[in-house]
N, C-alpha and C positions, 0 to 999 in steps of 0.2 A: 504494500500500500504506500502510495507516495505521500509526501508531506502536504501537498495541496489538497488531496482527497481527505486527509486527516483533519486539516483545518476547516475544510468545507463542512464535514460532519460536525465538528465542534461548533461552528457557527449556527448550525441547525438545532443542536441539542441544548446549548447553553441558554437560549431564551426560554425554552420549555422548563428547564430546571429552575430558572429564576422566577418564573411565573407560578409554578406549582411545586412547592417544597416536598409535598407527599411523593411526587414522582422520584425525587432523589432517594428517599427512604425505600421506595418500592424497588428501585434499581439496585440498591445496596443489599436488600434482603433476597432478591430473586435468585441469585446463585445458590443460596442456602436451600431452596426448594429442591434443587437437583441432588442434594446430599442427604435428603431425608430417606428413611427406610420405606416410605410409602411408594406405591407404584405410580407410574405416570397416569394410568387410567383413573386411579382414585383422585389424583390431583385435578385432572380435567373434569371429572364428575363433580368434585367439590366446587370448582370455579363456576361450573354451569348452574349448580344448585344455588350458589350465592347470587349469581346474576338473576336467577328466577325469583328468588325471595325479594331481592331489591326491587325488581319490576312490580311485584305484587304490592309492595308498600307504596311505590310511586303511583300505581293505579288507585290505591285506596285514598290518596291525597288528591290527585288530579281530577278524578271523576266527580267527587262531590263539589269541588270548586267549579268545575265546568257546568254542572247542573244548577248550582246557585247563581252563576252568571247568566244562565239562560241558553246555553249551547244545546241545540237539538241534534240528535242523530237518529237515523233510521237504518236498521240493518238491511242490507240488500243481499239476498241469497245469490250464491254463485250460479250463473247460468251456463249451460253447456250447449254449444251449437254443433249440430252435426253437419258435416260438409258432404 
């Protein structure tokens, strides 16, 4: 890897790290996940379940706010066309 490529990557990553300090800690801890005795599949499933639980809590907050504000939505069933 050349120095110009290294500095280009540094210029892209540094503003992200300045903006979001949690990203710095996440990147520091991430290599430790590879050293755990857990399998990769269990790590992936755990991350997926975490994202799902986070999404449920977000829906529990967003939907009542949207209904309170007056947003209306009508479910449209999927239609299948035969050609």
